[in-house]
BASE-98293 format. One line per 2 residues: their letters; for each residue x negated, y negated, z of C-alpha. Coordinates in nm, 2 decimals. Each point is the difference from the previous one (the first is absolute). Layout:
a = X Y Z ~ ...
END
This chain:
xx = 2.41 -0.30 2.46 ~ -0.20 -0.24 -0.21
xx = -0.13 0.11 -0.35 ~ -0.15 -0.18 -0.30
xx = 0.03 -0.01 -0.38 ~ -0.17 -0.20 -0.27
xx = 0.23 -0.23 -0.19 ~ -0.05 -0.20 -0.32
xx = 0.16 -0.34 0.05 ~ -0.05 -0.12 -0.36
xx = -0.15 0.14 -0.32 ~ -0.37 -0.09 -0.04
xx = -0.32 0.06 0.18 ~ -0.09 0.19 0.32
xx = 0.06 -0.32 0.20 ~ 0.37 0.07 -0.05
xx = -0.02 0.32 0.20 ~ 0.09 -0.03 0.37
xx = 0.02 0.23 0.30 ~ 0.36 0.02 0.13
xx = 0.07 0.13 0.35 ~ 0.34 0.15 0.08
xx = 0.13 0.05 0.35 ~ 0.22 0.32 -0.05
xx = -0.05 0.31 -0.21 ~ 0.22 0.05 -0.30
xx = 0.28 0.25 0.05 ~ 0.06 0.26 -0.28
xx = 0.34 -0.01 -0.16 ~ 0.19 0.32 -0.07
xx = -0.20 0.22 -0.24 ~ -0.32 -0.19 0.08
xx = -0.32 0.08 0.20 ~ -0.22 -0.25 0.18
xx = -0.36 0.05 -0.07 ~ -0.31 -0.10 0.20
xx = -0.23 -0.10 -0.29 ~ -0.35 0.13 0.05
xx = -0.16 -0.12 -0.32 ~ 0.08 -0.22 -0.30
xx = -0.19 -0.01 -0.32 ~ -0.14 -0.32 -0.16
xx = -0.09 -0.06 -0.36 ~ 0.02 -0.21 -0.31
xx = 0.37 0.06 -0.04 ~ 0.07 -0.16 0.34
xx = -0.18 -0.31 -0.12 ~ 0.21 -0.02 -0.32
xx = 0.31 0.03 0.22 ~ -0.13 -0.28 0.22
xx = -0.05 -0.22 -0.30 ~ 0.36 0.06 -0.12
xx = -0.12 0.17 -0.32 ~ 0.12 0.36 0.06
xx = 0.31 0.05 -0.22 ~ 0.13 0.29 0.21
xx = 0.04 -0.21 0.31 ~ 0.30 -0.23 -0.03
xx = 0.00 -0.11 0.37 ~ -0.09 -0.36 0.08
xx = -0.21 -0.09 0.31 ~ 0.01 0.03 0.29
xx = -0.04 0.38 0.00 ~ -0.25 0.25 0.14
xx = -0.28 0.10 -0.23 ~ -0.14 0.35 -0.04
xx = 0.05 0.25 -0.29 ~ -0.03 0.32 0.19
xx = -0.02 0.14 0.35 ~ -0.06 0.31 0.21
xx = 0.15 0.05 0.35 ~ 0.18 0.21 0.25
xx = 0.38 0.02 0.07 ~ 0.07 -0.20 0.31
xx = 0.38 0.01 0.02 ~ 0.30 0.15 -0.19
xx = 0.32 -0.17 -0.12 ~ 0.33 0.17 0.02
xx = 0.04 0.30 -0.23 ~ -0.37 0.05 -0.08
xx = -0.07 0.36 -0.07 ~ -0.32 0.02 -0.21
xx = -0.24 -0.13 0.27 ~ -0.06 0.01 0.37
xx = -0.20 -0.24 0.23 ~ -0.37 0.07 -0.05
xx = 0.02 0.10 -0.36 ~ -0.26 -0.16 -0.23
xx = 0.14 -0.19 -0.30 ~ -0.10 -0.24 -0.28
xx = 0.16 -0.23 -0.26 ~ -0.08 -0.24 -0.28
xx = 0.25 -0.29 0.02 ~ -0.22 -0.25 -0.18
xx = 0.07 -0.25 0.28 ~ 0.04 0.05 0.37
xx = -0.30 0.21 0.10 ~ -0.21 -0.26 0.19
xx = 0.18 0.07 0.32 ~ -0.01 0.19 0.33
xx = 0.35 0.13 -0.02 ~ 0.27 0.03 -0.27
xx = 0.32 0.18 -0.08 ~ 0.05 0.20 -0.31
xx = 0.27 0.23 -0.15 ~ -0.08 0.37 0.08
xx = 0.05 0.07 -0.37 ~ -0.27 -0.24 -0.09
xx = -0.27 0.11 0.24 ~ -0.25 0.27 -0.11
xx = -0.09 0.27 0.25 ~ -0.37 0.05 0.06
xx = -0.21 0.27 0.17 ~ -0.12 -0.04 0.35
xx = -0.37 -0.06 0.08 ~ -0.08 -0.25 -0.28
xx = -0.22 -0.30 0.05 ~ 0.25 -0.29 -0.04
xx = -0.25 -0.21 -0.21 ~ -0.06 0.28 -0.24
xx = 0.36 0.10 -0.01 ~ 0.12 -0.34 -0.11
xx = -0.24 0.01 -0.29 ~ 0.19 0.29 -0.14
xx = 0.31 -0.21 -0.06 ~ -0.06 -0.28 -0.25
xx = -0.36 0.05 -0.10 ~ -0.03 0.38 -0.03
xx = 0.36 0.06 -0.12 ~ -0.06 -0.26 -0.28
xx = -0.32 0.18 -0.09 ~ 0.14 0.35 0.02
xx = 0.31 -0.08 -0.21 ~ -0.20 -0.18 -0.27
xx = -0.24 0.30 -0.02 ~ 0.26 0.28 0.01
xx = 0.33 -0.15 -0.10 ~ -0.10 -0.26 -0.26
xx = -0.29 0.20 -0.15 ~ -0.08 0.36 -0.08
xx = -0.36 0.05 0.10 ~ -0.21 0.31 0.05
xx = -0.33 0.07 0.17 ~ -0.28 -0.14 -0.22
xx = 0.20 -0.29 -0.14 ~ -0.13 -0.35 0.04
xx = 0.17 -0.32 0.12 ~ -0.08 -0.36 0.04
xx = 0.12 -0.18 0.32 ~ 0.01 -0.38 0.02
xx = -0.04 -0.18 0.33 ~ -0.14 0.33 0.12
xx = -0.13 -0.14 0.33 ~ 0.35 -0.10 0.12
xx = 0.27 0.19 0.20 ~ 0.17 0.17 -0.30
xx = -0.33 0.02 -0.19 ~ -0.18 0.20 0.27
xx = 0.31 0.22 0.03 ~ -0.02 0.08 -0.37
xx = -0.37 0.08 0.04 ~ 0.05 0.25 0.28
xx = 0.30 0.17 -0.15 ~ -0.17 0.02 -0.34
xx = -0.30 0.17 0.17 ~ 0.25 0.25 0.15
xx = 0.13 0.06 -0.35 ~ -0.34 0.06 -0.15
xx = 0.00 -0.31 -0.22 ~ -0.29 -0.20 -0.13
xx = 0.05 -0.36 0.12 ~ -0.13 -0.34 -0.11
xx = 0.10 -0.30 0.21 ~ -0.04 -0.38 -0.04
xx = -0.09 -0.19 0.31 ~ -0.23 -0.28 0.12
xx = -0.35 0.10 0.08 ~ 0.05 -0.01 0.37
xx = 0.26 0.28 -0.02 ~ -0.20 0.24 -0.22
xx = -0.13 0.21 0.29 ~ 0.36 0.07 0.10
xx = 0.08 0.12 -0.35 ~ -0.30 0.22 0.00
xx = 0.11 0.14 0.33 ~ 0.31 0.14 -0.17
xx = -0.21 0.13 -0.29 ~ 0.10 -0.27 -0.25
xx = -0.23 -0.17 -0.25 ~ 0.02 -0.38 0.08
xx = 0.01 -0.27 -0.27 ~ -0.08 -0.35 0.10
xx = 0.27 -0.20 -0.18 ~ -0.17 -0.33 0.07
xx = -0.31 0.10 -0.21 ~ 0.11 0.28 -0.23
xx = 0.26 0.05 -0.27 ~ 0.19 0.30 0.13
xx = 0.13 0.09 -0.35 ~ -0.36 0.03 -0.13
xx = -0.10 0.19 0.32 ~ 0.28 0.25 -0.04
xx = -0.07 0.05 -0.37 ~ -0.36 0.07 0.09
xx = 0.07 0.23 0.30 ~ 0.25 0.21 -0.19
xx = -0.19 0.02 -0.32 ~ 0.27 -0.20 -0.18
xx = 0.28 0.24 0.10 ~ 0.16 -0.22 0.25
xx = 0.17 0.09 0.33 ~ 0.33 0.20 0.06
xx = 0.16 -0.27 0.21 ~ -0.05 -0.36 0.11
xx = 0.16 -0.15 0.31 ~ 0.01 -0.38 -0.03
xx = 0.14 -0.24 0.26 ~ -0.17 -0.31 -0.14
xx = 0.25 -0.12 -0.26 ~ 0.09 -0.05 -0.37
xx = -0.34 -0.12 -0.13 ~ -0.17 0.29 0.17
xx = 0.25 0.25 -0.13 ~ -0.11 -0.06 -0.36
xx = -0.36 0.08 0.08 ~ 0.10 0.29 0.22
xx = 0.20 0.15 -0.29 ~ -0.32 0.00 -0.21
xx = -0.15 0.23 0.26 ~ 0.25 0.28 -0.06
xx = -0.08 0.31 -0.20 ~ 0.26 0.18 -0.21
xx = 0.28 0.13 0.23 ~ -0.10 -0.25 0.27
xx = 0.24 -0.23 0.20 ~ -0.03 -0.35 0.13
xx = 0.19 -0.06 0.32 ~ 0.05 -0.36 0.10
xx = 0.10 -0.05 0.37 ~ -0.05 -0.36 0.08
xx = -0.10 -0.35 -0.13 ~ -0.27 -0.12 0.24
xx = -0.13 -0.27 -0.23 ~ 0.35 -0.16 -0.02
xx = -0.02 -0.06 0.38 ~ -0.35 -0.13 -0.01
xx = 0.08 -0.24 -0.28 ~ -0.23 0.17 -0.25
xx = 0.29 0.10 -0.22 ~ 0.32 -0.19 -0.10
xx = 0.35 0.13 -0.03 ~ 0.01 0.00 -0.38
xx = -0.31 0.21 -0.02 ~ 0.13 0.25 0.25
xx = 0.34 0.03 -0.18 ~ -0.19 0.07 -0.33
xx = -0.19 0.26 0.20 ~ 0.32 0.16 0.11
xx = 0.13 0.00 -0.36 ~ -0.31 0.19 -0.11
xx = 0.00 0.23 0.30 ~ 0.37 0.10 -0.02
xx = 0.08 -0.04 -0.37 ~ -0.27 -0.06 -0.26
xx = -0.26 0.25 0.11 ~ 0.27 0.27 0.04
xx = 0.08 -0.04 -0.37 ~ -0.35 0.05 -0.13
xx = -0.07 0.35 -0.14 ~ -0.34 0.03 0.17
xx = 0.08 0.26 0.26 ~ -0.04 -0.24 0.29
xx = 0.27 -0.09 0.26 ~ 0.06 -0.30 0.23
xx = 0.24 -0.09 0.28 ~ 0.05 -0.20 0.32
xx = 0.03 0.15 0.35 ~ 0.20 -0.16 0.29
xx = 0.02 0.21 0.32 ~ 0.32 -0.17 0.12
xx = 0.19 0.05 -0.33 ~ -0.11 0.36 -0.02
xx = 0.10 0.07 0.37 ~ 0.35 -0.14 -0.06
xx = 0.05 0.21 -0.31 ~ -0.16 0.32 0.15
xx = 0.02 -0.02 0.38 ~ -0.05 0.37 0.06
xx = -0.31 0.00 -0.22 ~ -0.14 -0.29 0.21
xx = 0.06 0.19 0.33 ~ -0.15 0.32 -0.15
xx = -0.32 -0.19 -0.11 ~ -0.04 -0.17 0.33
xx = 0.05 0.33 0.18 ~ -0.27 0.16 -0.22
xx = -0.25 -0.28 0.08 ~ 0.08 0.01 0.37
xx = -0.07 0.38 0.00 ~ -0.33 -0.05 -0.19
xx = -0.10 -0.27 0.26 ~ 0.09 0.24 0.29
xx = -0.21 0.27 -0.17 ~ -0.30 -0.23 -0.02
xx = -0.01 -0.02 -0.38 ~ 0.04 -0.38 0.00
xx = -0.20 -0.27 0.17 ~ 0.12 -0.34 -0.10
xx = -0.24 -0.29 -0.03 ~ 0.10 -0.21 0.30
xx = -0.21 -0.31 0.01 ~ 0.13 -0.11 0.34
xx = 0.28 0.05 0.25 ~ 0.11 -0.34 0.13
xx = 0.26 -0.12 0.26 ~ 0.34 -0.09 -0.14
xx = -0.06 -0.37 0.09 ~ -0.30 0.00 -0.24
xx = 0.23 0.04 -0.30 ~ -0.06 -0.36 -0.14
xx = -0.38 0.04 0.03 ~ 0.03 0.33 -0.19
xx = 0.20 -0.17 -0.27 ~ -0.28 -0.26 -0.04
xx = -0.25 0.28 -0.05 ~ 0.22 0.16 -0.26
xx = 0.05 -0.33 -0.19 ~ -0.38 -0.03 -0.02
xx = -0.05 0.36 -0.12 ~ -0.22 0.08 0.30
xx = 0.15 0.33 0.10 ~ -0.13 0.34 -0.12
xx = 0.28 0.25 0.05 ~ 0.29 -0.09 0.23
xx = 0.04 -0.19 0.33 ~ 0.27 0.15 0.23
xx = 0.18 -0.19 0.27 ~ 0.03 0.17 0.34
xx = 0.35 -0.13 0.08 ~ -0.02 0.08 0.37
xx = -0.32 -0.20 0.04 ~ 0.06 -0.38 0.02
x = -0.32 -0.13 0.16
END
């Protein structure tokens, strides 16, 4: 039986992504399950991996791209006891998700409820678990608290907005003008970072008190300004360095940003905190916590509490075109790949 996956043949642009057709399905080894992948997420992290700038991926091309996936168990390897054929599962391998079929250890796969929309379900893995853990594991927030979210129109950004709304938080978000209606849909106050100083705007909006938390994926130069937005007892959580990949920030500047984020600011007696969040690192250290948080989000999705901002559902073979859109910052929310659709 023929099946397809999207491989990266060399680090660089989307032109290095190619559709590979296999002639026989992979066979699960002992302790593995074979999964028919129904949906794969796309996002900025995938583009960083494609460029060879993601430190947690040590593999060299060729390899299959795709940070996270959702699918159904298709076959069992010898000795598998946790799953049966027809069970729904998900995982976040960082690479390997842009595929129609894959094999994974049964210990690694995360069980999921029946009856979920695959496109919405895959949003719960990287995007929503990142947002949920930053809001609940990295910070101590209560209803009525305020937060600032950078890149609020993106996949993780919109997840932060929706979960923050569920938690009863007041949310401010930076985004380009074209994404402001999406932010307002989630009840957030948009800030046009192209034409406004977000530090001045937050100072004005909060009457000088500052916010309780800032979530910043932009990078070192932004972290310094984001830190100024915090009120006493607030926390800055860095979780990316977007401007390094776009060339707007250089490595020395980012390293100095990390020094401030992880060392200098923590020494200041001003009641503020700062740190950096990495979902892969946290999962490896606390795997049961990761499974618990994904399970919580899947149940919220099944109960109708969450409705991810899905910009489009595209065929698997459109992956390179989607990457071009992500590179240009054109996507509001998240584009999901339908891995069983290749036309």
